C-alpha distance (Angstrom), angle and dihedral (degrees) to the residues before:
residue distance angle dihedral
M1 . . .
R2 3.77 . .
S3 3.84 92.9 .
N4 3.83 89.6 53.8
S5 3.81 89.6 57.6
W6 3.79 90.0 50.3
I7 3.81 92.3 50.1
G8 3.80 90.2 47.8
A9 3.82 91.0 51.5
V10 3.81 91.9 50.2
L11 3.81 91.8 49.0
F12 3.80 91.2 48.3
L13 3.80 91.9 51.9
A14 3.79 93.5 44.8
L15 3.79 98.2 43.3
G16 3.80 104.4 20.4
A17 3.79 99.8 67.5
P18 3.83 96.5 66.5
L19 3.80 90.2 46.3
L20 3.81 91.6 57.8
A21 3.81 95.4 57.8
D22 3.81 113.6 126.6
D23 3.79 119.9 -128.5
W24 3.78 102.5 -158.4
T25 3.77 113.7 -146.9
N26 3.81 97.3 -172.1
A27 3.80 138.2 44.2
G28 3.80 96.0 -97.3
G29 3.79 103.7 45.0
G30 3.78 110.6 -119.0
P31 3.79 132.2 23.3
G32 3.83 90.1 -75.1
R33 3.84 89.5 58.5
N34 3.79 89.2 -143.2
G35 3.81 97.9 126.7
S36 3.80 91.9 -115.9
S37 3.78 119.1 143.4
D38 3.78 139.9 168.6
E39 3.81 88.7 -132.7
V40 3.78 122.4 115.0
G41 3.77 114.3 -140.3
P42 3.80 128.9 -142.1
V43 3.80 119.9 -72.5
S44 3.81 91.7 -128.4
P45 3.81 132.7 17.3
N46 3.79 117.7 -90.0
L47 3.80 108.9 -171.0
L48 3.81 109.3 -152.3
W49 3.81 96.9 179.6
S50 3.78 143.0 -24.2
G51 3.76 136.7 -163.7
G52 3.74 135.2 48.8
R53 3.78 134.0 149.5
S54 3.78 117.3 -22.5
S55 3.80 123.5 -115.6
I56 3.81 131.0 -169.2
I57 3.83 91.6 -148.2
A58 3.81 123.0 47.5
W59 3.80 102.6 -131.8
Q60 3.81 120.0 -172.7
P61 3.83 110.7 -93.4
V62 3.80 119.6 -135.1
T63 3.80 123.4 -146.2
S64 3.77 128.5 -155.4
G65 3.77 119.8 175.1
R66 3.82 107.7 -44.1
R67 3.84 95.0 -19.5
V68 3.79 133.7 89.1
F69 3.82 121.5 -156.5
M70 3.81 121.6 -156.6
V71 3.79 138.6 176.1
R72 3.81 109.6 -129.7
Q73 3.82 105.2 -154.9
L74 3.82 109.0 -154.8
G75 3.82 99.1 174.7
F76 3.77 140.0 19.8
V77 3.80 117.6 -90.2
P78 3.05 129.5 -74.8
S79 3.82 96.2 25.1
G80 3.79 113.8 90.0
V81 3.81 95.8 0.3
P82 3.03 119.8 -162.4
N83 3.81 98.4 2.2
E84 3.80 94.7 63.3
A85 3.81 94.8 58.3
P86 3.82 110.3 62.2
I87 3.79 120.3 178.3
V88 3.80 113.0 -128.1
A89 3.81 128.4 -163.6
Q90 3.81 119.3 -153.2
D91 3.79 133.0 -176.2
L92 3.83 108.4 -108.8
D93 3.80 93.3 -145.4
T94 3.80 100.2 48.5
G95 3.81 106.5 14.7
A96 3.81 90.4 -126.3
E97 3.80 113.2 154.0
L98 3.80 108.6 -115.5
W99 3.81 96.8 -174.7
């Protein structure tokens, strides 16, 4: 019986961590929108990609699944509204522009 508990603990540690990952659906993380999370980040940075369209204003990106959506502000408001603020979707894994 004791060895079954040990095997269960090993399986939980090996398989449980990815299952606990948060998928934030709003700009602040959880319902408190305070950016707090139970997640543990990487020990060192691992840059997957960089770049994309430029923007003169840093709007808050929104993620959903493996995509990130961003407003790319090309001009100051109110000139050119709404044509100077396209919304761009990029793949989170590669940075490729989806639309």
